[in-house]
NUTORVO-163438 format. One record per residue (C-alpha): x, y, z; residue in one letter; chain. Coordinates in Angstrom, 1 decimal. Layout:
+--------+--------+--------+----+----+
|      x |      y |      z | aa | ch |
+--------+--------+--------+----+----+
|      X |      Y |      Z |  A |  A |
...
+--------+--------+--------+----+----+
END
This chain:
+--------+--------+--------+----+----+
|      x |      y |      z | aa | ch |
+--------+--------+--------+----+----+
|   -9.1 |    4.9 |   -2.7 |  X |  A |
|  -10.6 |    7.8 |   -1.4 |  X |  A |
|   -9.4 |    9.2 |    2.1 |  X |  A |
|  -10.2 |   12.2 |    4.4 |  X |  A |
|   -8.5 |   13.9 |    6.8 |  X |  A |
|  -10.2 |   15.3 |    9.7 |  X |  A |
|   -9.4 |   18.1 |   12.1 |  X |  A |
|  -11.4 |   21.0 |   14.3 |  X |  A |
|  -11.7 |   24.0 |   12.0 |  X |  A |
|  -10.1 |   22.5 |    9.1 |  X |  A |
|   -7.5 |   25.0 |    9.3 |  X |  A |
|   -4.1 |   23.7 |   10.4 |  X |  A |
|   -3.5 |   20.0 |   10.9 |  X |  A |
|   -6.1 |   18.1 |    8.1 |  X |  A |
|   -5.3 |   20.4 |    5.6 |  X |  A |
|   -2.2 |   19.6 |    6.2 |  X |  A |
|   -2.7 |   16.3 |    6.0 |  X |  A |
|   -4.6 |   16.5 |    2.7 |  X |  A |
|   -2.0 |   18.5 |    0.9 |  X |  A |
|    1.1 |   16.3 |    2.4 |  X |  A |
|   -1.7 |   12.6 |    1.1 |  X |  A |
|   -1.9 |   14.2 |   -2.2 |  X |  A |
|    2.3 |   15.4 |   -3.0 |  X |  A |
|    2.8 |   11.4 |   -1.5 |  X |  A |
|    0.5 |    9.7 |   -4.0 |  X |  A |
|    1.4 |   11.7 |   -7.2 |  X |  A |
|    5.1 |   11.5 |   -6.7 |  X |  A |
|    4.0 |    7.4 |   -6.3 |  X |  A |
|    1.8 |    7.6 |   -9.2 |  X |  A |
|   -1.0 |    6.8 |   -7.8 |  X |  A |
|   -4.7 |    7.9 |   -8.2 |  X |  A |
|   -6.4 |    8.1 |   -5.2 |  X |  A |
|   -8.7 |   11.4 |   -3.8 |  X |  A |
|   -8.2 |   12.9 |   -0.5 |  X |  A |
|   -9.4 |   16.1 |    1.3 |  X |  A |
|  -10.3 |   17.1 |    4.5 |  X |  A |
|  -12.9 |   18.3 |    6.8 |  X |  A |
|  -13.7 |   20.1 |   10.3 |  X |  A |
|  -15.9 |   19.2 |   12.8 |  X |  A |
|  -16.7 |   22.5 |   13.5 |  X |  A |
|  -17.6 |   24.9 |   11.1 |  X |  A |
|  -15.8 |   27.7 |   12.5 |  X |  A |
|  -14.0 |   28.3 |    9.2 |  X |  A |
|  -15.9 |   27.8 |    6.8 |  X |  A |
|  -14.7 |   28.9 |    3.3 |  X |  A |
|  -11.9 |   30.1 |    4.6 |  X |  A |
|   -8.1 |   29.3 |    3.6 |  X |  A |
|   -5.6 |   26.8 |    5.5 |  X |  A |
|   -4.1 |   28.8 |    8.6 |  X |  A |
|   -1.1 |   31.0 |    6.6 |  X |  A |
|    1.3 |   28.9 |    9.2 |  X |  A |
|   -0.2 |   25.7 |    7.3 |  X |  A |
|    0.5 |   27.3 |    4.3 |  X |  A |
|    3.8 |   27.9 |    5.2 |  X |  A |
|    5.5 |   24.9 |    6.1 |  X |  A |
|    3.8 |   23.3 |    3.8 |  X |  A |
|    5.7 |   25.3 |    1.0 |  X |  A |
|    8.5 |   24.6 |    2.6 |  X |  A |
|    8.6 |   21.1 |    1.7 |  X |  A |
|    7.2 |   21.9 |   -1.8 |  X |  A |
|    3.4 |   21.7 |   -1.0 |  X |  A |
|    0.9 |   24.3 |   -2.1 |  X |  A |
|   -2.3 |   23.6 |   -0.1 |  X |  A |
|   -3.5 |   27.9 |   -0.7 |  X |  A |
|   -6.2 |   27.0 |   -2.8 |  X |  A |
|   -7.9 |   24.8 |   -0.1 |  X |  A |
|  -10.7 |   25.8 |    1.7 |  X |  A |
|  -12.5 |   24.8 |    5.2 |  X |  A |
|  -15.2 |   23.2 |    5.3 |  X |  A |
|  -17.5 |   21.2 |    7.7 |  X |  A |
|  -17.2 |   16.8 |    8.3 |  X |  A |
|  -20.8 |   16.2 |    6.6 |  X |  A |
|  -22.5 |   12.4 |    7.2 |  X |  A |
|  -22.0 |   12.3 |    4.1 |  X |  A |
|  -18.7 |   11.6 |    4.3 |  X |  A |
|  -19.1 |    8.3 |    5.1 |  X |  A |
|  -20.6 |    7.5 |    1.2 |  X |  A |
|  -17.9 |    8.9 |   -0.1 |  X |  A |
|  -15.0 |    8.1 |    1.6 |  X |  A |
|  -13.0 |    4.8 |    2.2 |  X |  A |
|  -10.9 |    6.3 |    4.9 |  X |  A |
|  -11.5 |    8.8 |    7.4 |  X |  A |
|   -8.7 |    9.8 |    9.8 |  X |  A |
|   -9.3 |   11.7 |   12.8 |  X |  A |
|   -5.9 |   14.3 |   14.3 |  X |  A |
|   -7.4 |   13.8 |   17.7 |  X |  A |
|   -9.7 |   11.5 |   20.3 |  X |  A |
|  -12.5 |   14.9 |   20.8 |  X |  A |
|  -12.3 |   14.9 |   16.6 |  X |  A |
|  -12.0 |   11.2 |   16.7 |  X |  A |
|  -15.2 |   11.1 |   19.3 |  X |  A |
|  -17.3 |   13.8 |   16.9 |  X |  A |
|  -16.9 |   12.1 |   13.8 |  X |  A |
|  -18.0 |    8.6 |   15.3 |  X |  A |
|  -20.8 |    9.9 |   17.1 |  X |  A |
|  -22.3 |   10.9 |   13.8 |  X |  A |
|  -21.6 |    7.1 |   12.6 |  X |  A |
|  -24.7 |    5.4 |   11.5 |  X |  A |
|  -23.9 |    1.8 |   11.3 |  X |  A |
|  -20.5 |    0.0 |   11.5 |  X |  A |
|  -20.2 |    0.1 |    8.0 |  X |  A |
|  -19.1 |    4.0 |    9.1 |  X |  A |
|  -17.5 |    3.3 |   12.4 |  X |  A |
|  -15.3 |    1.0 |   10.1 |  X |  A |
|  -13.6 |    3.7 |    8.1 |  X |  A |
|  -12.5 |    5.9 |   11.0 |  X |  A |
|   -9.0 |    6.1 |   12.9 |  X |  A |
|   -6.7 |    8.3 |   14.5 |  X |  A |
|   -3.9 |    9.2 |   12.1 |  X |  A |
|   -0.9 |    8.3 |   13.7 |  X |  A |
|   -2.3 |    5.1 |   14.5 |  X |  A |
|   -0.7 |    4.2 |   11.2 |  X |  A |
|    3.4 |    4.4 |   12.6 |  X |  A |
|    1.9 |    3.3 |   16.5 |  X |  A |
|   -1.5 |    1.0 |   15.9 |  X |  A |
|   -3.3 |    0.5 |   18.4 |  X |  A |
|   -1.9 |    3.6 |   20.9 |  X |  A |
|   -4.4 |    6.4 |   19.4 |  X |  A |
|   -1.8 |    9.1 |   19.4 |  X |  A |
|   -2.9 |   12.8 |   18.6 |  X |  A |
|   -1.9 |   15.4 |   16.2 |  X |  A |
|   -1.4 |   18.4 |   18.8 |  X |  A |
|   -3.0 |   21.1 |   17.6 |  X |  A |
|   -0.4 |   24.1 |   16.6 |  X |  A |
|   -2.8 |   26.8 |   16.3 |  X |  A |
|   -1.6 |   28.3 |   19.5 |  X |  A |
|    2.0 |   26.6 |   19.6 |  X |  A |
|    4.0 |   29.2 |   17.2 |  X |  A |
|    5.9 |   28.2 |   14.4 |  X |  A |
|    7.6 |   24.9 |   15.8 |  X |  A |
|    4.4 |   23.4 |   16.4 |  X |  A |
|    3.2 |   23.7 |   13.5 |  X |  A |
|    6.7 |   21.5 |   11.7 |  X |  A |
|    6.1 |   19.3 |   14.0 |  X |  A |
|    2.7 |   18.2 |   13.3 |  X |  A |
|    3.9 |   18.6 |    9.5 |  X |  A |
|    6.3 |   15.6 |   10.8 |  X |  A |
|    3.7 |   13.9 |   12.2 |  X |  A |
|    1.7 |   14.0 |    9.6 |  X |  A |
|    4.3 |   13.7 |    6.6 |  X |  A |
|    5.2 |   10.2 |    8.6 |  X |  A |
|    1.5 |    8.8 |    8.7 |  X |  A |
|    1.3 |    9.7 |    5.4 |  X |  A |
|    4.0 |    7.5 |    3.7 |  X |  A |
|    2.8 |    4.5 |    5.5 |  X |  A |
|   -0.2 |    4.9 |    4.2 |  X |  A |
|    1.2 |    5.1 |    1.0 |  X |  A |
|    3.5 |    1.7 |    1.5 |  X |  A |
|    0.5 |   -0.3 |    2.9 |  X |  A |
+--------+--------+--------+----+----+
END
């Protein structure tokens, strides 16, 4: 299985989702590939936001070695499932889809927990440290559901 987590800048939500998913796969002995990307190129090459790194470390996950990258059309070929963190990034991904096969790979990550509701993972960038913990918990719940299914 190959999963891609996508947010806007690839420094807050999607790196957390990548780290959480990798750890859950590791703990469950599942051989899978997980990566993350952003729909915008604002932070290409940069590490995750310090607050994302800190909240992940508090939960025993090290994401400090990740580097932001931009989502590319070739990601449709390289991943079986592409999870968007919010509606705008979902739209950005869908706008790049070439066909129904590409479209069939894309979904809002919280639909794993709340099917068909298209709930968003809020961007914690301007929300202070509590926002990062809230986002961590949301992503942890969704990733746990992915592992179980």
